[in-house]
PyMOL Python script that loads the backbone (N, CA, C, O; Angstrom):
from pymol import cmd

cmd.read_pdbstr("""\
ATOM      1  N   MET A   1       0.824  -1.194   0.000  1.00  0.00           N
ATOM      2  CA  MET A   1       0.000   0.000   0.000  1.00  0.00           C
ATOM      3  C   MET A   1       0.870   1.261   0.000  1.00  0.00           C
ATOM      4  O   MET A   1       0.626   2.206  -0.750  1.00  0.00           O
ATOM      5  N   GLN A   2       1.883   1.247   0.857  1.00  0.00           N
ATOM      6  CA  GLN A   2       2.771   2.397   0.939  1.00  0.00           C
ATOM      7  C   GLN A   2       3.555   2.575  -0.365  1.00  0.00           C
ATOM      8  O   GLN A   2       3.832   3.699  -0.785  1.00  0.00           O
ATOM      9  N   ARG A   3       3.901   1.478  -0.984  1.00  0.00           N
ATOM     10  CA  ARG A   3       4.652   1.529  -2.238  1.00  0.00           C
ATOM     11  C   ARG A   3       3.809   2.182  -3.340  1.00  0.00           C
ATOM     12  O   ARG A   3       4.331   2.975  -4.124  1.00  0.00           O
ATOM     13  N   LYS A   4       2.519   1.861  -3.407  1.00  0.00           N
ATOM     14  CA  LYS A   4       1.630   2.462  -4.404  1.00  0.00           C
ATOM     15  C   LYS A   4       1.519   3.966  -4.174  1.00  0.00           C
ATOM     16  O   LYS A   4       1.491   4.751  -5.121  1.00  0.00           O
ATOM     17  N   PHE A   5       1.456   4.351  -2.908  1.00  0.00           N
ATOM     18  CA  PHE A   5       1.361   5.770  -2.584  1.00  0.00           C
ATOM     19  C   PHE A   5       2.617   6.513  -3.047  1.00  0.00           C
ATOM     20  O   PHE A   5       2.524   7.598  -3.620  1.00  0.00           O
ATOM     21  N   ILE A   6       3.772   5.937  -2.800  1.00  0.00           N
ATOM     22  CA  ILE A   6       5.037   6.565  -3.196  1.00  0.00           C
ATOM     23  C   ILE A   6       5.124   6.676  -4.715  1.00  0.00           C
ATOM     24  O   ILE A   6       5.525   7.713  -5.242  1.00  0.00           O
ATOM     25  N   VAL A   7       4.750   5.614  -5.414  1.00  0.00           N
ATOM     26  CA  VAL A   7       4.767   5.637  -6.881  1.00  0.00           C
ATOM     27  C   VAL A   7       3.804   6.702  -7.402  1.00  0.00           C
ATOM     28  O   VAL A   7       4.134   7.439  -8.331  1.00  0.00           O
ATOM     29  N   ALA A   8       2.621   6.784  -6.808  1.00  0.00           N
ATOM     30  CA  ALA A   8       1.635   7.781  -7.229  1.00  0.00           C
ATOM     31  C   ALA A   8       2.151   9.194  -6.952  1.00  0.00           C
ATOM     32  O   ALA A   8       1.980  10.087  -7.782  1.00  0.00           O
ATOM     33  N   ALA A   9       2.775   9.402  -5.801  1.00  0.00           N
ATOM     34  CA  ALA A   9       3.304  10.720  -5.453  1.00  0.00           C
ATOM     35  C   ALA A   9       4.412  11.133  -6.420  1.00  0.00           C
ATOM     36  O   ALA A   9       4.479  12.290  -6.834  1.00  0.00           O
ATOM     37  N   ILE A  10       5.263  10.207  -6.773  1.00  0.00           N
ATOM     38  CA  ILE A  10       6.336  10.502  -7.728  1.00  0.00           C
ATOM     39  C   ILE A  10       5.750  10.836  -9.099  1.00  0.00           C
ATOM     40  O   ILE A  10       6.216  11.757  -9.770  1.00  0.00           O
ATOM     41  N   ALA A  11       4.736  10.090  -9.510  1.00  0.00           N
ATOM     42  CA  ALA A  11       4.099  10.349 -10.806  1.00  0.00           C
ATOM     43  C   ALA A  11       3.472  11.742 -10.833  1.00  0.00           C
ATOM     44  O   ALA A  11       3.601  12.464 -11.822  1.00  0.00           O
ATOM     45  N   VAL A  12       2.804  12.115  -9.761  1.00  0.00           N
ATOM     46  CA  VAL A  12       2.187  13.445  -9.684  1.00  0.00           C
ATOM     47  C   VAL A  12       3.267  14.528  -9.728  1.00  0.00           C
ATOM     48  O   VAL A  12       3.105  15.543 -10.405  1.00  0.00           O
ATOM     49  N   ALA A  13       4.357  14.312  -9.012  1.00  0.00           N
ATOM     50  CA  ALA A  13       5.446  15.292  -9.003  1.00  0.00           C
ATOM     51  C   ALA A  13       6.050  15.460 -10.396  1.00  0.00           C
ATOM     52  O   ALA A  13       6.336  16.581 -10.817  1.00  0.00           O
ATOM     53  N   ILE A  14       6.239  14.373 -11.100  1.00  0.00           N
ATOM     54  CA  ILE A  14       6.805  14.437 -12.456  1.00  0.00           C
ATOM     55  C   ILE A  14       5.864  15.188 -13.391  1.00  0.00           C
ATOM     56  O   ILE A  14       6.304  16.023 -14.180  1.00  0.00           O
ATOM     57  N   LEU A  15       4.576  14.894 -13.304  1.00  0.00           N
ATOM     58  CA  LEU A  15       3.608  15.588 -14.156  1.00  0.00           C
ATOM     59  C   LEU A  15       3.556  17.075 -13.825  1.00  0.00           C
ATOM     60  O   LEU A  15       3.457  17.909 -14.726  1.00  0.00           O
ATOM     61  N   ALA A  16       3.622  17.410 -12.546  1.00  0.00           N
ATOM     62  CA  ALA A  16       3.593  18.819 -12.149  1.00  0.00           C
ATOM     63  C   ALA A  16       4.822  19.551 -12.674  1.00  0.00           C
ATOM     64  O   ALA A  16       4.717  20.670 -13.175  1.00  0.00           O
ATOM     65  N   LEU A  17       5.978  18.924 -12.559  1.00  0.00           N
ATOM     66  CA  LEU A  17       7.204  19.559 -13.047  1.00  0.00           C
ATOM     67  C   LEU A  17       7.192  19.725 -14.558  1.00  0.00           C
ATOM     68  O   LEU A  17       7.650  20.745 -15.072  1.00  0.00           O
ATOM     69  N   SER A  18       6.680  18.751 -15.263  1.00  0.00           N
ATOM     70  CA  SER A  18       6.631  18.877 -16.723  1.00  0.00           C
ATOM     71  C   SER A  18       5.658  19.973 -17.132  1.00  0.00           C
ATOM     72  O   SER A  18       5.878  20.661 -18.129  1.00  0.00           O
ATOM     73  N   GLY A  19       4.585  20.138 -16.367  1.00  0.00           N
ATOM     74  CA  GLY A  19       3.651  21.228 -16.639  1.00  0.00           C
ATOM     75  C   GLY A  19       4.292  22.582 -16.428  1.00  0.00           C
ATOM     76  O   GLY A  19       4.063  23.508 -17.206  1.00  0.00           O
ATOM     77  N   CYS A  20       5.091  22.708 -15.383  1.00  0.00           N
ATOM     78  CA  CYS A  20       5.798  23.963 -15.115  1.00  0.00           C
ATOM     79  C   CYS A  20       6.803  24.263 -16.218  1.00  0.00           C
ATOM     80  O   CYS A  20       6.939  25.410 -16.641  1.00  0.00           O
ATOM     81  N   GLU A  21       7.496  23.250 -16.678  1.00  0.00           N
ATOM     82  CA  GLU A  21       8.478  23.462 -17.735  1.00  0.00           C
ATOM     83  C   GLU A  21       7.804  23.904 -19.031  1.00  0.00           C
ATOM     84  O   GLU A  21       8.316  24.783 -19.724  1.00  0.00           O
ATOM     85  N   SER A  22       6.666  23.306 -19.363  1.00  0.00           N
ATOM     86  CA  SER A  22       5.997  23.708 -20.596  1.00  0.00           C
ATOM     87  C   SER A  22       5.429  25.121 -20.460  1.00  0.00           C
ATOM     88  O   SER A  22       5.388  25.871 -21.435  1.00  0.00           O
ATOM     89  N   HIS A  23       4.991  25.483 -19.252  1.00  0.00           N
ATOM     90  CA  HIS A  23       4.503  26.837 -19.008  1.00  0.00           C
ATOM     91  C   HIS A  23       5.645  27.835 -19.200  1.00  0.00           C
ATOM     92  O   HIS A  23       5.464  28.875 -19.833  1.00  0.00           O
ATOM     93  N   GLN A  24       6.814  27.518 -18.657  1.00  0.00           N
ATOM     94  CA  GLN A  24       7.971  28.400 -18.806  1.00  0.00           C
ATOM     95  C   GLN A  24       8.405  28.484 -20.264  1.00  0.00           C
ATOM     96  O   GLN A  24       8.819  29.546 -20.727  1.00  0.00           O
ATOM     97  N   ALA A  25       8.315  27.383 -20.984  1.00  0.00           N
ATOM     98  CA  ALA A  25       8.668  27.398 -22.405  1.00  0.00           C
ATOM     99  C   ALA A  25       7.726  28.320 -23.178  1.00  0.00           C
ATOM    100  O   ALA A  25       8.155  29.025 -24.091  1.00  0.00           O
ATOM    101  N   LYS A  26       6.447  28.315 -22.813  1.00  0.00           N
ATOM    102  CA  LYS A  26       5.481  29.184 -23.475  1.00  0.00           C
ATOM    103  C   LYS A  26       5.785  30.651 -23.166  1.00  0.00           C
ATOM    104  O   LYS A  26       5.716  31.510 -24.046  1.00  0.00           O
ATOM    105  N   ILE A  27       6.121  30.924 -21.904  1.00  0.00           N
ATOM    106  CA  ILE A  27       6.483  32.291 -21.532  1.00  0.00           C
ATOM    107  C   ILE A  27       7.723  32.735 -22.295  1.00  0.00           C
ATOM    108  O   ILE A  27       7.782  33.860 -22.792  1.00  0.00           O
ATOM    109  N   ASP A  28       8.708  31.857 -22.388  1.00  0.00           N
ATOM    110  CA  ASP A  28       9.932  32.194 -23.122  1.00  0.00           C
ATOM    111  C   ASP A  28       9.636  32.499 -24.587  1.00  0.00           C
ATOM    112  O   ASP A  28      10.196  33.438 -25.154  1.00  0.00           O
ATOM    113  N   ALA A  29       8.761  31.711 -25.198  1.00  0.00           N
ATOM    114  CA  ALA A  29       8.404  31.935 -26.605  1.00  0.00           C
ATOM    115  C   ALA A  29       7.665  33.262 -26.772  1.00  0.00           C
ATOM    116  O   ALA A  29       7.926  34.004 -27.719  1.00  0.00           O
ATOM    117  N   LEU A  30       6.743  33.561 -25.855  1.00  0.00           N
ATOM    118  CA  LEU A  30       6.012  34.826 -25.928  1.00  0.00           C
ATOM    119  C   LEU A  30       6.947  36.010 -25.701  1.00  0.00           C
ATOM    120  O   LEU A  30       6.806  37.048 -26.349  1.00  0.00           O
ATOM    121  N   GLN A  31       7.898  35.858 -24.787  1.00  0.00           N
ATOM    122  CA  GLN A  31       8.867  36.931 -24.533  1.00  0.00           C
ATOM    123  C   GLN A  31       9.718  37.183 -25.773  1.00  0.00           C
ATOM    124  O   GLN A  31       9.985  38.330 -26.131  1.00  0.00           O
ATOM    125  N   LYS A  32      10.137  36.113 -26.416  1.00  0.00           N
ATOM    126  CA  LYS A  32      10.949  36.244 -27.630  1.00  0.00           C
ATOM    127  C   LYS A  32      10.144  36.937 -28.737  1.00  0.00           C
ATOM    128  O   LYS A  32      10.667  37.798 -29.445  1.00  0.00           O
ATOM    129  N   GLU A  33       8.874  36.555 -28.879  1.00  0.00           N
ATOM    130  CA  GLU A  33       8.011  37.190 -29.883  1.00  0.00           C
ATOM    131  C   GLU A  33       7.868  38.681 -29.591  1.00  0.00           C
ATOM    132  O   GLU A  33       8.008  39.514 -30.487  1.00  0.00           O
ATOM    133  N   TYR A  34       7.588  39.011 -28.325  1.00  0.00           N
ATOM    134  CA  TYR A  34       7.430  40.419 -27.949  1.00  0.00           C
ATOM    135  C   TYR A  34       8.714  41.205 -28.201  1.00  0.00           C
ATOM    136  O   TYR A  34       8.672  42.301 -28.759  1.00  0.00           O
ATOM    137  N   ASP A  35       9.849  40.652 -27.793  1.00  0.00           N
ATOM    138  CA  ASP A  35      11.125  41.344 -27.981  1.00  0.00           C
ATOM    139  C   ASP A  35      11.382  41.642 -29.457  1.00  0.00           C
ATOM    140  O   ASP A  35      11.849  42.727 -29.802  1.00  0.00           O
ATOM    141  N   GLY A  36      11.080  40.686 -30.317  1.00  0.00           N
ATOM    142  CA  GLY A  36      11.271  40.891 -31.750  1.00  0.00           C
ATOM    143  C   GLY A  36      10.365  41.972 -32.309  1.00  0.00           C
ATOM    144  O   GLY A  36      10.809  42.829 -33.074  1.00  0.00           O
ATOM    145  N   LEU A  37       9.088  41.934 -31.926  1.00  0.00           N
ATOM    146  CA  LEU A  37       8.142  42.938 -32.410  1.00  0.00           C
ATOM    147  C   LEU A  37       8.498  44.329 -31.894  1.00  0.00           C
ATOM    148  O   LEU A  37       8.414  45.315 -32.626  1.00  0.00           O
ATOM    149  N   GLU A  38       8.896  44.395 -30.631  1.00  0.00           N
ATOM    150  CA  GLU A  38       9.231  45.685 -30.035  1.00  0.00           C
ATOM    151  C   GLU A  38      10.487  46.275 -30.676  1.00  0.00           C
ATOM    152  O   GLU A  38      10.553  47.479 -30.925  1.00  0.00           O
ATOM    153  N   ALA A  39      11.473  45.434 -30.940  1.00  0.00           N
ATOM    154  CA  ALA A  39      12.699  45.904 -31.596  1.00  0.00           C
ATOM    155  C   ALA A  39      12.401  46.408 -33.011  1.00  0.00           C
ATOM    156  O   ALA A  39      12.938  47.432 -33.434  1.00  0.00           O
ATOM    157  N   GLN A  40      11.551  45.690 -33.733  1.00  0.00           N
ATOM    158  CA  GLN A  40      11.177  46.116 -35.085  1.00  0.00           C
ATOM    159  C   GLN A  40      10.426  47.439 -35.042  1.00  0.00           C
ATOM    160  O   GLN A  40      10.667  48.319 -35.869  1.00  0.00           O
ATOM    161  N   PHE A  41       9.516  47.584 -34.082  1.00  0.00           N
ATOM    162  CA  PHE A  41       8.768  48.829 -33.935  1.00  0.00           C
ATOM    163  C   PHE A  41       9.718  49.986 -33.638  1.00  0.00           C
ATOM    164  O   PHE A  41       9.609  51.052 -34.244  1.00  0.00           O
ATOM    165  N   ARG A  42      10.648  49.779 -32.709  1.00  0.00           N
ATOM    166  CA  ARG A  42      11.624  50.825 -32.385  1.00  0.00           C
ATOM    167  C   ARG A  42      12.435  51.217 -33.614  1.00  0.00           C
ATOM    168  O   ARG A  42      12.659  52.401 -33.868  1.00  0.00           O
ATOM    169  N   LYS A  43      12.873  50.214 -34.374  1.00  0.00           N
ATOM    170  CA  LYS A  43      13.694  50.462 -35.565  1.00  0.00           C
ATOM    171  C   LYS A  43      12.913  51.253 -36.614  1.00  0.00           C
ATOM    172  O   LYS A  43      13.422  52.217 -37.184  1.00  0.00           O
ATOM    173  N   ASP A  44      11.673  50.834 -36.860  1.00  0.00           N
ATOM    174  CA  ASP A  44      10.876  51.443 -37.929  1.00  0.00           C
ATOM    175  C   ASP A  44      10.228  52.766 -37.530  1.00  0.00           C
ATOM    176  O   ASP A  44      10.032  53.634 -38.381  1.00  0.00           O
ATOM    177  N   CYS A  45       9.896  52.935 -36.263  1.00  0.00           N
ATOM    178  CA  CYS A  45       8.962  53.998 -35.905  1.00  0.00           C
ATOM    179  C   CYS A  45       9.455  54.985 -34.850  1.00  0.00           C
ATOM    180  O   CYS A  45       8.721  55.913 -34.509  1.00  0.00           O
ATOM    181  N   SER A  46      10.646  54.825 -34.332  1.00  0.00           N
ATOM    182  CA  SER A  46      11.081  55.715 -33.249  1.00  0.00           C
ATOM    183  C   SER A  46      11.132  57.175 -33.695  1.00  0.00           C
ATOM    184  O   SER A  46      10.835  58.067 -32.900  1.00  0.00           O
ATOM    185  N   ALA A  47      11.497  57.433 -34.935  1.00  0.00           N
ATOM    186  CA  ALA A  47      11.586  58.812 -35.420  1.00  0.00           C
ATOM    187  C   ALA A  47      10.224  59.494 -35.433  1.00  0.00           C
ATOM    188  O   ALA A  47      10.144  60.714 -35.287  1.00  0.00           O
ATOM    189  N   GLU A  48       9.159  58.729 -35.604  1.00  0.00           N
ATOM    190  CA  GLU A  48       7.825  59.328 -35.661  1.00  0.00           C
ATOM    191  C   GLU A  48       7.398  59.908 -34.317  1.00  0.00           C
ATOM    192  O   GLU A  48       6.530  60.779 -34.274  1.00  0.00           O
ATOM    193  N   TYR A  49       7.989  59.443 -33.225  1.00  0.00           N
ATOM    194  CA  TYR A  49       7.652  59.986 -31.913  1.00  0.00           C
ATOM    195  C   TYR A  49       8.297  61.350 -31.678  1.00  0.00           C
ATOM    196  O   TYR A  49       7.891  62.077 -30.772  1.00  0.00           O
ATOM    197  N   PHE A  50       9.294  61.703 -32.482  1.00  0.00           N
ATOM    198  CA  PHE A  50       9.954  62.989 -32.320  1.00  0.00           C
ATOM    199  C   PHE A  50       9.231  64.108 -33.062  1.00  0.00           C
ATOM    200  O   PHE A  50       9.577  65.278 -32.898  1.00  0.00           O
ATOM    201  N   LYS A  51       8.241  63.771 -33.868  1.00  0.00           N
ATOM    202  CA  LYS A  51       7.441  64.786 -34.538  1.00  0.00           C
ATOM    203  C   LYS A  51       6.582  65.501 -33.493  1.00  0.00           C
ATOM    204  O   LYS A  51       6.254  64.943 -32.446  1.00  0.00           O
ATOM    205  N   VAL A  52       6.230  66.743 -33.803  1.00  0.00           N
ATOM    206  CA  VAL A  52       5.342  67.489 -32.914  1.00  0.00           C
ATOM    207  C   VAL A  52       4.105  67.830 -33.708  1.00  0.00           C
ATOM    208  O   VAL A  52       4.223  68.560 -34.692  1.00  0.00           O
ATOM    209  N   PRO A  53       2.958  67.366 -33.361  1.00  0.00           N
ATOM    210  CA  PRO A  53       2.677  66.341 -32.348  1.00  0.00           C
ATOM    211  C   PRO A  53       3.074  64.962 -32.879  1.00  0.00           C
ATOM    212  O   PRO A  53       3.101  64.739 -34.089  1.00  0.00           O
ATOM    213  N   PRO A  54       3.379  64.042 -31.963  1.00  0.00           N
ATOM    214  CA  PRO A  54       3.770  62.696 -32.417  1.00  0.00           C
ATOM    215  C   PRO A  54       2.604  61.991 -33.110  1.00  0.00           C
ATOM    216  O   PRO A  54       1.524  61.835 -32.540  1.00  0.00           O
ATOM    217  N   THR A  55       2.843  61.578 -34.328  1.00  0.00           N
ATOM    218  CA  THR A  55       1.824  60.849 -35.083  1.00  0.00           C
ATOM    219  C   THR A  55       2.466  59.600 -35.659  1.00  0.00           C
ATOM    220  O   THR A  55       3.646  59.597 -36.010  1.00  0.00           O
ATOM    221  N   LEU A  56       1.680  58.549 -35.750  1.00  0.00           N
ATOM    222  CA  LEU A  56       2.182  57.289 -36.295  1.00  0.00           C
ATOM    223  C   LEU A  56       1.590  57.043 -37.669  1.00  0.00           C
ATOM    224  O   LEU A  56       0.405  57.281 -37.901  1.00  0.00           O
ATOM    225  N   SER A  57       2.415  56.571 -38.564  1.00  0.00           N
ATOM    226  CA  SER A  57       1.941  56.175 -39.887  1.00  0.00           C
ATOM    227  C   SER A  57       1.076  54.928 -39.723  1.00  0.00           C
ATOM    228  O   SER A  57       1.126  54.281 -38.677  1.00  0.00           O
ATOM    229  N   PRO A  58       0.287  54.581 -40.735  1.00  0.00           N
ATOM    230  CA  PRO A  58      -0.512  53.351 -40.646  1.00  0.00           C
ATOM    231  C   PRO A  58       0.350  52.111 -40.381  1.00  0.00           C
ATOM    232  O   PRO A  58      -0.047  51.226 -39.623  1.00  0.00           O
ATOM    233  N   LYS A  59       1.526  52.053 -41.008  1.00  0.00           N
ATOM    234  CA  LYS A  59       2.420  50.908 -40.785  1.00  0.00           C
ATOM    235  C   LYS A  59       2.847  50.845 -39.323  1.00  0.00           C
ATOM    236  O   LYS A  59       2.816  49.778 -38.711  1.00  0.00           O
ATOM    237  N   CYS A  60       3.243  51.981 -38.767  1.00  0.00           N
ATOM    238  CA  CYS A  60       3.696  52.001 -37.375  1.00  0.00           C
ATOM    239  C   CYS A  60       2.534  51.780 -36.408  1.00  0.00           C
ATOM    240  O   CYS A  60       2.711  51.181 -35.347  1.00  0.00           O
ATOM    241  N   SER A  61       1.360  52.257 -36.770  1.00  0.00           N
ATOM    242  CA  SER A  61       0.189  51.996 -35.927  1.00  0.00           C
ATOM    243  C   SER A  61      -0.090  50.502 -35.849  1.00  0.00           C
ATOM    244  O   SER A  61      -0.416  49.978 -34.784  1.00  0.00           O
ATOM    245  N   GLU A  62       0.039  49.821 -36.980  1.00  0.00           N
ATOM    246  CA  GLU A  62      -0.177  48.370 -37.006  1.00  0.00           C
ATOM    247  C   GLU A  62       0.907  47.649 -36.200  1.00  0.00           C
ATOM    248  O   GLU A  62       0.612  46.718 -35.450  1.00  0.00           O
ATOM    249  N   GLU A  63       2.155  48.078 -36.358  1.00  0.00           N
ATOM    250  CA  GLU A  63       3.240  47.468 -35.585  1.00  0.00           C
ATOM    251  C   GLU A  63       3.037  47.703 -34.090  1.00  0.00           C
ATOM    252  O   GLU A  63       3.273  46.810 -33.277  1.00  0.00           O
ATOM    253  N   ASP A  64       2.596  48.916 -33.734  1.00  0.00           N
ATOM    254  CA  ASP A  64       2.334  49.236 -32.328  1.00  0.00           C
ATOM    255  C   ASP A  64       1.225  48.345 -31.778  1.00  0.00           C
ATOM    256  O   ASP A  64       1.317  47.856 -30.652  1.00  0.00           O
ATOM    257  N   LYS A  65       0.187  48.138 -32.568  1.00  0.00           N
ATOM    258  CA  LYS A  65      -0.928  47.278 -32.152  1.00  0.00           C
ATOM    259  C   LYS A  65      -0.443  45.845 -31.927  1.00  0.00           C
ATOM    260  O   LYS A  65      -0.776  45.233 -30.912  1.00  0.00           O
ATOM    261  N   ARG A  66       0.344  45.305 -32.867  1.00  0.00           N
ATOM    262  CA  ARG A  66       0.852  43.934 -32.721  1.00  0.00           C
ATOM    263  C   ARG A  66       1.763  43.806 -31.499  1.00  0.00           C
ATOM    264  O   ARG A  66       1.728  42.798 -30.794  1.00  0.00           O
ATOM    265  N   THR A  67       2.579  44.835 -31.254  1.00  0.00           N
ATOM    266  CA  THR A  67       3.468  44.815 -30.091  1.00  0.00           C
ATOM    267  C   THR A  67       2.656  44.810 -28.799  1.00  0.00           C
ATOM    268  O   THR A  67       2.959  44.052 -27.877  1.00  0.00           O
ATOM    269  N   LYS A  68       1.636  45.645 -28.730  1.00  0.00           N
ATOM    270  CA  LYS A  68       0.796  45.699 -27.524  1.00  0.00           C
ATOM    271  C   LYS A  68       0.033  44.396 -27.318  1.00  0.00           C
ATOM    272  O   LYS A  68      -0.137  43.956 -26.182  1.00  0.00           O
ATOM    273  N   GLU A  69      -0.429  43.773 -28.403  1.00  0.00           N
ATOM    274  CA  GLU A  69      -1.118  42.483 -28.284  1.00  0.00           C
ATOM    275  C   GLU A  69      -0.168  41.399 -27.779  1.00  0.00           C
ATOM    276  O   GLU A  69      -0.554  40.568 -26.957  1.00  0.00           O
ATOM    277  N   ALA A  70       1.070  41.407 -28.268  1.00  0.00           N
ATOM    278  CA  ALA A  70       2.065  40.429 -27.801  1.00  0.00           C
ATOM    279  C   ALA A  70       2.356  40.643 -26.321  1.00  0.00           C
ATOM    280  O   ALA A  70       2.509  39.679 -25.571  1.00  0.00           O
ATOM    281  N   TRP A  71       2.432  41.907 -25.897  1.00  0.00           N
ATOM    282  CA  TRP A  71       2.666  42.218 -24.486  1.00  0.00           C
ATOM    283  C   TRP A  71       1.499  41.707 -23.632  1.00  0.00           C
ATOM    284  O   TRP A  71       1.713  41.143 -22.558  1.00  0.00           O
ATOM    285  N   ALA A  72       0.284  41.904 -24.105  1.00  0.00           N
ATOM    286  CA  ALA A  72      -0.888  41.446 -23.357  1.00  0.00           C
ATOM    287  C   ALA A  72      -0.895  39.922 -23.230  1.00  0.00           C
ATOM    288  O   ALA A  72      -1.221  39.396 -22.166  1.00  0.00           O
ATOM    289  N   ARG A  73      -0.537  39.204 -24.304  1.00  0.00           N
ATOM    290  CA  ARG A  73      -0.472  37.738 -24.235  1.00  0.00           C
ATOM    291  C   ARG A  73       0.591  37.285 -23.242  1.00  0.00           C
ATOM    292  O   ARG A  73       0.383  36.335 -22.488  1.00  0.00           O
ATOM    293  N   LEU A  74       1.725  37.970 -23.248  1.00  0.00           N
ATOM    294  CA  LEU A  74       2.808  37.634 -22.322  1.00  0.00           C
ATOM    295  C   LEU A  74       2.368  37.863 -20.878  1.00  0.00           C
ATOM    296  O   LEU A  74       2.605  37.015 -20.018  1.00  0.00           O
ATOM    297  N   GLN A  75       1.734  38.991 -20.609  1.00  0.00           N
ATOM    298  CA  GLN A  75       1.278  39.277 -19.248  1.00  0.00           C
ATOM    299  C   GLN A  75       0.194  38.303 -18.804  1.00  0.00           C
ATOM    300  O   GLN A  75       0.171  37.891 -17.644  1.00  0.00           O
ATOM    301  N   ALA A  76      -0.699  37.932 -19.708  1.00  0.00           N
ATOM    302  CA  ALA A  76      -1.749  36.966 -19.374  1.00  0.00           C
ATOM    303  C   ALA A  76      -1.146  35.615 -19.014  1.00  0.00           C
ATOM    304  O   ALA A  76      -1.636  34.939 -18.110  1.00  0.00           O
ATOM    305  N   GLU A  77      -0.101  35.221 -19.706  1.00  0.00           N
ATOM    306  CA  GLU A  77       0.551  33.944 -19.410  1.00  0.00           C
ATOM    307  C   GLU A  77       1.281  34.005 -18.071  1.00  0.00           C
ATOM    308  O   GLU A  77       1.314  33.015 -17.340  1.00  0.00           O
ATOM    309  N   HIS A  78       1.860  35.149 -17.746  1.00  0.00           N
ATOM    310  CA  HIS A  78       2.521  35.303 -16.447  1.00  0.00           C
ATOM    311  C   HIS A  78       1.519  35.162 -15.300  1.00  0.00           C
ATOM    312  O   HIS A  78       1.843  34.594 -14.257  1.00  0.00           O
ATOM    313  N   VAL A  79       0.316  35.673 -15.490  1.00  0.00           N
ATOM    314  CA  VAL A  79      -0.710  35.622 -14.447  1.00  0.00           C
ATOM    315  C   VAL A  79      -1.121  34.184 -14.147  1.00  0.00           C
ATOM    316  O   VAL A  79      -1.519  33.876 -13.023  1.00  0.00           O
ATOM    317  N   LYS A  80      -1.029  33.311 -15.131  1.00  0.00           N
ATOM    318  CA  LYS A  80      -1.438  31.913 -14.960  1.00  0.00           C
ATOM    319  C   LYS A  80      -0.558  31.152 -13.982  1.00  0.00           C
ATOM    320  O   LYS A  80      -0.948  30.080 -13.518  1.00  0.00           O
ATOM    321  N   GLN A  81       0.609  31.670 -13.659  1.00  0.00           N
ATOM    322  CA  GLN A  81       1.528  30.937 -12.777  1.00  0.00           C
ATOM    323  C   GLN A  81       0.944  30.704 -11.429  1.00  0.00           C
ATOM    324  O   GLN A  81       1.590  30.102 -10.572  1.00  0.00           O
TER     325      GLN A  81
END
""", "prot")
cmd.dss("prot")
cmd.show_as("cartoon", "prot")
cmd.util.cbc("prot")
cmd.orient("prot")
């Protein structure tokens, strides 16, 4: 009886750890996606913020939207921890 309990406890621990690792892998992938989008936005659109008043072209508005959506997905995944 005790042996079954130990085997079951080990199985649960292994499953829990694998779940944590896959969660971290998802966070890492989302972080990488966000970093790439944010770097591209900075490269393409940083000069537009120096205009008075600051206005974004349609291309930069779309890039800004995608960057903000990636940030929201990343934050939502962090909350799941």
